[in-house]
C-alpha positions as CSV (number, residue, x, y, z in Angstrom):
1,M,19.8,-36.3,3.7
2,E,21.4,-35.9,0.2
3,T,17.8,-35.9,-1.4
4,L,16.7,-33.2,1.1
5,L,19.7,-31.1,0.2
6,L,19.1,-31.6,-3.5
7,A,15.4,-30.6,-3.1
8,S,16.4,-27.4,-1.4
9,F,19.0,-26.6,-4.0
10,I,16.5,-27.2,-6.8
11,A,14.0,-24.9,-5.2
12,C,16.5,-22.2,-4.5
13,V,17.9,-22.2,-8.1
14,A,14.3,-22.1,-9.6
15,S,13.3,-19.3,-7.3
16,F,16.5,-17.3,-8.0
17,I,15.8,-17.6,-11.7
18,L,12.1,-16.8,-11.5
19,T,12.3,-13.9,-9.3
20,P,13.6,-11.4,-11.9
21,L,10.9,-12.6,-14.2
22,A,8.3,-12.1,-11.6
23,R,9.7,-8.4,-11.2
24,K,9.1,-7.8,-14.9
25,A,5.7,-9.2,-14.8
26,A,4.8,-7.1,-11.9
27,F,5.8,-3.9,-13.7
28,A,4.1,-5.1,-16.8
29,L,0.8,-5.9,-15.0
30,N,1.1,-2.8,-12.8
31,I,1.1,-4.9,-9.6
32,V,3.2,-2.6,-7.5
33,D,3.2,-1.3,-3.9
34,K,2.9,2.5,-3.7
35,P,4.5,4.2,-0.7
36,D,2.4,5.7,2.1
37,Y,2.9,7.1,5.6
38,R,3.2,3.5,7.2
39,K,5.8,2.2,4.6
40,V,9.5,2.6,4.7
41,H,10.1,2.6,0.9
42,K,9.9,5.9,-1.0
43,K,9.1,4.6,-4.5
44,A,6.7,2.2,-6.2
45,M,8.1,-1.4,-5.7
46,P,7.0,-4.5,-7.8
47,Y,5.1,-7.2,-6.1
48,L,4.7,-11.0,-7.2
49,G,8.0,-12.1,-5.6
50,G,5.8,-14.5,-3.7
51,V,4.7,-16.2,-7.0
52,A,8.5,-16.9,-7.5
53,I,8.7,-18.4,-4.1
54,Y,5.7,-20.6,-4.8
55,L,6.8,-21.7,-8.3
56,G,10.3,-22.4,-7.0
57,F,8.8,-24.6,-4.2
58,M,6.6,-26.4,-6.5
59,I,9.3,-27.1,-9.1
60,G,11.6,-28.5,-6.3
61,F,8.6,-30.7,-5.1
62,I,7.7,-32.0,-8.5
63,T,11.2,-32.7,-9.4
64,I,11.8,-34.7,-6.1
65,W,8.5,-36.5,-6.7
66,K,9.6,-37.6,-10.2
67,I,13.2,-38.6,-9.5
68,T,12.7,-40.4,-6.2
69,D,10.2,-43.0,-4.8
70,F,8.5,-40.2,-2.7
71,T,4.8,-40.5,-2.8
72,P,2.6,-37.6,-1.6
73,S,0.5,-38.3,1.3
74,K,-3.2,-37.3,1.7
75,F,-2.0,-34.4,3.9
76,T,0.6,-33.3,1.5
77,I,-1.9,-33.1,-1.4
78,S,-4.4,-31.1,1.0
79,Y,-1.6,-28.8,1.8
80,L,-0.8,-28.2,-1.9
81,I,-4.4,-27.5,-2.8
82,G,-4.6,-25.0,0.1
83,A,-1.5,-23.4,-0.9
84,F,-2.8,-22.8,-4.3
85,I,-5.9,-21.2,-2.9
86,I,-3.9,-19.0,-0.8
87,V,-1.5,-18.0,-3.6
88,V,-4.5,-17.1,-5.9
89,T,-5.9,-15.1,-3.0
90,G,-2.6,-13.3,-2.6
91,V,-2.3,-12.4,-6.2
92,L,-5.9,-11.0,-6.3
93,D,-5.1,-8.9,-3.3
94,D,-1.8,-7.6,-4.7
95,K,-3.6,-6.7,-8.0
96,F,-7.0,-5.5,-6.9
97,N,-6.6,-4.9,-3.1
98,I,-9.5,-7.0,-2.3
99,S,-11.5,-6.5,1.0
100,P,-10.3,-8.1,4.3
101,K,-13.5,-10.3,4.2
102,Q,-12.6,-11.6,0.8
103,K,-9.0,-12.3,1.9
104,L,-10.2,-14.0,5.0
105,F,-12.6,-16.1,2.9
106,G,-9.7,-17.3,0.8
107,Q,-7.6,-18.2,3.9
108,L,-10.6,-20.1,5.5
109,M,-11.0,-22.1,2.3
110,A,-7.4,-23.1,2.3
111,A,-7.5,-23.8,6.1
112,C,-10.6,-25.9,5.7
113,V,-9.0,-28.0,2.8
114,V,-6.1,-29.0,5.3
115,V,-8.3,-29.5,8.3
116,F,-10.8,-31.6,6.4
117,Y,-8.0,-34.0,5.4
118,G,-6.9,-34.5,8.9
119,G,-4.7,-31.5,9.9
120,K,-6.7,-31.0,13.2
121,M,-5.2,-31.9,16.5
122,I,-7.0,-35.2,17.9
123,F,-5.2,-35.8,21.2
124,L,-3.4,-33.8,23.8
125,N,-0.8,-35.5,25.8
126,V,-1.0,-34.2,29.3
127,P,1.7,-35.0,32.0
128,F,0.8,-36.0,35.5
129,I,-2.6,-37.6,34.8
130,S,-3.3,-41.4,34.7
131,D,-3.6,-42.3,31.2
132,G,-1.7,-39.2,29.8
133,M,-4.0,-38.7,26.9
134,I,-7.1,-36.4,26.3
135,N,-9.1,-36.9,23.2
136,I,-10.2,-33.4,22.2
137,G,-12.2,-34.6,19.2
138,W,-14.1,-31.9,17.1
139,I,-12.5,-29.1,19.4
140,G,-9.4,-29.7,17.3
141,I,-11.1,-28.4,14.3
142,P,-11.6,-24.7,15.4
143,I,-8.2,-24.9,17.2
144,A,-6.6,-26.0,13.8
145,L,-8.5,-23.2,11.7
146,I,-7.6,-20.4,14.2
147,W,-4.1,-21.6,14.2
148,I,-3.6,-21.6,10.4
149,I,-5.5,-18.4,9.9
150,G,-3.7,-16.6,12.7
151,I,-0.2,-17.6,11.7
152,T,-1.0,-16.7,8.0
153,N,-2.0,-13.2,9.1
154,A,0.9,-12.9,11.7
155,V,3.5,-13.4,9.0
156,N,1.6,-11.0,6.8
157,L,1.9,-8.3,9.5
158,I,5.5,-8.6,9.9
159,D,6.2,-8.1,6.2
160,G,7.3,-4.4,6.7
161,L,11.0,-4.3,5.8
162,D,13.2,-5.6,3.1
163,G,13.8,-9.2,3.7
164,L,12.1,-9.3,7.1
165,A,9.4,-11.8,6.6
166,S,11.2,-13.9,4.1
167,G,14.2,-14.2,6.4
168,V,12.2,-14.8,9.4
169,S,10.3,-17.5,7.5
170,A,13.4,-19.2,6.3
171,I,14.8,-19.5,9.9
172,A,11.4,-20.9,10.9
173,C,11.5,-23.5,8.2
174,L,15.0,-24.5,9.3
175,S,13.7,-24.9,12.9
176,I,10.7,-26.9,11.8
177,F,13.1,-29.1,9.8
178,G,15.3,-29.6,12.9
179,V,12.4,-30.5,15.1
180,S,10.7,-32.8,12.6
181,V,14.0,-34.7,11.9
182,L,14.3,-35.3,15.7
183,M,10.7,-36.4,15.9
184,G,11.2,-39.0,13.0
185,N,8.7,-37.3,10.6
186,S,9.3,-38.1,6.9
187,T,7.2,-35.6,5.1
188,I,7.8,-32.2,7.0
189,P,11.6,-32.2,6.5
190,L,11.1,-32.4,2.9
191,L,8.5,-29.7,2.6
192,S,10.3,-27.3,5.1
193,I,13.6,-27.6,3.6
194,L,12.0,-27.1,0.0
195,L,10.4,-24.0,1.2
196,C,13.7,-22.7,2.8
197,G,15.4,-23.1,-0.4
198,A,12.7,-21.3,-2.4
199,I,12.8,-18.4,0.1
200,L,16.6,-18.2,-0.1
201,G,16.6,-17.9,-3.9
202,F,14.2,-14.9,-3.6
203,L,15.9,-13.4,-0.5
204,Y,18.9,-12.6,-2.7
205,F,16.7,-10.0,-4.5
206,N,14.5,-9.0,-1.4
207,F,17.3,-8.1,1.2
208,H,17.9,-4.4,1.7
209,P,17.9,-2.6,-0.6
210,A,15.1,-4.9,-2.1
211,K,14.6,-5.1,-5.8
212,L,10.9,-6.3,-5.3
213,F,8.5,-7.4,-2.6
214,M,6.8,-10.7,-2.1
215,G,3.6,-9.0,-1.6
216,D,0.5,-10.7,0.1
217,T,1.0,-13.6,-2.2
218,G,4.2,-14.3,-0.6
219,S,3.6,-13.6,3.0
220,L,0.2,-15.5,3.0
221,F,1.8,-18.4,1.3
222,L,4.6,-18.4,3.9
223,G,2.3,-18.0,6.8
224,F,-0.1,-20.6,5.7
225,S,2.8,-23.2,5.0
226,L,4.6,-22.6,8.3
227,A,1.2,-23.0,10.2
228,T,0.3,-26.1,8.3
229,F,3.8,-27.8,8.7
230,S,3.9,-27.2,12.4
231,L,0.2,-28.4,12.7
232,L,1.0,-31.7,11.1
233,E,4.1,-32.1,13.2
234,F,2.4,-31.6,16.5
235,K,-1.2,-32.8,15.9
236,Q,-0.7,-35.5,18.5
237,I,1.4,-33.5,21.0
238,A,2.7,-33.3,24.4
239,L,1.5,-30.3,26.4
240,I,5.1,-28.9,26.6
241,S,5.6,-29.7,22.9
242,F,2.6,-27.6,22.0
243,I,4.8,-24.6,22.9
244,V,7.5,-25.6,20.2
245,P,5.8,-24.2,17.2
246,I,5.0,-21.1,19.1
247,L,8.7,-20.7,19.9
248,I,9.6,-21.3,16.3
249,L,7.2,-18.6,15.2
250,V,7.7,-16.3,18.1
251,V,8.4,-13.1,16.1
252,P,5.1,-13.1,14.1
253,I,3.0,-14.4,17.0
254,S,4.4,-12.0,19.7
255,D,4.3,-9.0,17.2
256,T,0.6,-9.9,16.5
257,F,-0.3,-10.3,20.2
258,Y,1.2,-6.9,21.3
259,A,-0.3,-5.1,18.3
260,M,-3.8,-6.4,19.5
261,L,-3.0,-5.5,23.0
262,R,-1.6,-2.0,21.9
263,R,-4.8,-1.2,20.0
264,F,-7.1,-2.5,22.8
265,L,-5.3,-0.3,25.5
266,N,-5.4,2.7,23.2
267,K,-9.1,2.1,22.4
268,Q,-8.4,1.5,18.6
269,P,-9.9,-1.0,16.2
270,I,-8.1,-4.3,16.4
271,S,-7.4,-4.1,12.6
272,A,-6.3,-0.4,12.7
273,P,-2.9,0.0,11.1
274,D,-0.1,1.8,13.1
275,K,3.6,2.3,13.1
276,N,4.5,0.4,16.3
277,H,5.2,-3.1,15.2
278,L,8.6,-4.7,16.3
279,H,10.4,-3.4,13.2
280,H,9.1,0.0,13.7
281,R,10.1,0.3,17.2
282,L,13.6,-0.8,16.5
283,L,13.9,1.8,13.6
284,Q,12.6,4.4,16.0
285,L,15.2,3.4,18.5
286,G,18.0,4.1,16.0
287,L,18.8,1.0,14.3
288,S,19.4,1.1,10.6
289,H,17.1,-0.9,8.2
290,R,19.7,-3.7,7.8
291,K,20.5,-3.9,11.5
292,T,16.8,-4.0,12.4
293,V,16.2,-6.9,10.1
294,L,19.3,-8.7,11.3
295,A,18.5,-8.1,15.0
296,I,15.0,-9.8,14.3
297,Y,16.7,-12.7,12.4
298,A,18.8,-13.2,15.5
299,I,15.8,-13.2,17.8
300,S,14.1,-15.8,15.5
301,A,17.2,-18.0,15.4
302,V,17.6,-18.0,19.2
303,F,14.1,-19.0,19.6
304,G,14.3,-21.6,16.9
305,L,17.2,-23.3,18.6
306,L,15.4,-23.0,21.9
307,A,12.4,-24.9,20.3
308,I,14.8,-27.8,18.9
309,F,16.4,-28.0,22.4
310,L,13.0,-28.1,24.1
311,V,12.1,-31.4,22.2
312,Q,14.9,-33.2,23.7
313,T,15.0,-31.9,27.3
314,K,13.3,-33.0,30.5
315,L,9.8,-31.7,31.6
316,W,11.0,-29.6,34.5
317,I,13.7,-28.0,32.4
318,A,11.2,-27.3,29.7
319,F,8.8,-25.4,32.1
320,L,11.8,-23.3,33.2
321,I,12.9,-22.5,29.8
322,I,9.3,-21.6,28.8
323,L,8.8,-19.5,31.8
324,G,12.2,-17.7,31.1
325,A,11.1,-17.1,27.5
326,V,7.8,-15.6,28.5
327,I,9.5,-13.2,30.9
328,A,12.3,-12.2,28.4
329,I,9.7,-11.5,25.7
330,E,7.6,-9.3,28.0
331,L,10.6,-7.4,29.4
332,F,11.9,-6.8,25.9
333,A,8.4,-5.6,24.7
334,E,8.3,-3.3,27.6
335,M,11.7,-2.0,27.2
336,I,11.3,-1.0,23.5
337,G,7.7,0.3,24.0
338,L,6.0,-2.3,21.8
339,V,2.6,-1.7,23.4
340,N,3.2,2.1,23.3
341,H,1.0,2.8,26.4
342,K,2.5,4.8,29.4
343,K,0.5,2.7,31.9
344,Y,1.6,-0.7,30.5
345,K,4.9,-1.7,32.0
346,P,4.0,-4.3,34.6
347,L,7.3,-6.2,35.0
348,L,9.4,-2.9,34.9
349,S,7.0,-1.4,37.3
350,I,7.6,-4.4,39.7
351,W,11.2,-4.2,39.2
352,N,11.3,-0.4,40.0
353,K,9.2,-0.7,43.0
354,T,11.4,-3.6,44.3
355,F,14.8,-2.3,43.6
356,K,14.4,1.4,43.4
357,R,16.6,3.3,45.8
358,K,14.9,5.3,48.5
């Protein structure tokens, strides 16, 4: 545990030192985010905070590698290669605003590196059947690719307020750390606590009012890392435990799901931008910038703790928890108008019809 704390501290200090340098480099290279109708900030903000997070993580990783007997596994090496591809893709997008197809190609390359080296799910442990195991074989490959690319873009989508994506990712890292320690994993606790430290060093400069943004470099790197960590942790999984990484990443996943549903119901392209994401809705309901971010932090923390509890609980209790979580998420989405469609309020409609006074 001392080694893990040291790793996190080194990554945090490195990121903290590198972030102001990244800010200066962004201005010098004109890698800035200009305001538009969808964005909250009113002036050009420097990018490249994601580079500081990545370098802080790598400095921590290399330091622990050199001062301990830690030997990177094949999976770890494949993750590092994939992360480098993702960071290069992000930097190119921050600088040149590359096309969605080009960005997706970079994500696919990174995901393929991880999956090729064994990140795909092979077995599904299903309760109530005779042998309890189903070999899903090659089907695990597209599942893993979709998971990695989906989570990578989901974290990118929530990067809309100062400190939001970075803070949510730090909470997710701590949740993955807790689950992986309970499950006896040796690699994921190190990687997740390293990333958490690197994020916290950057978050000091990114929390409202932010001095710089992490850009697509940061959000893609964080999303890719979280997806990859959870994929390794649960590649041979119980049916209930399959929900654990979803609970840990509930904010970006649910926000992405409701964004797709919202655009479908409103007959808009799935990729069409709008101002109805979770953070937009909370702002429109009157919460301040900071309170909105802190509220989403709280949601992430609650579901992260729920995921850790789920790993240790009995099957029937887990089912009840999952059912309750799904209902709570849907009710919350309907109450704040996350779908933004007047006819979409299924649970509230049932409630009103059942309990409305005559």
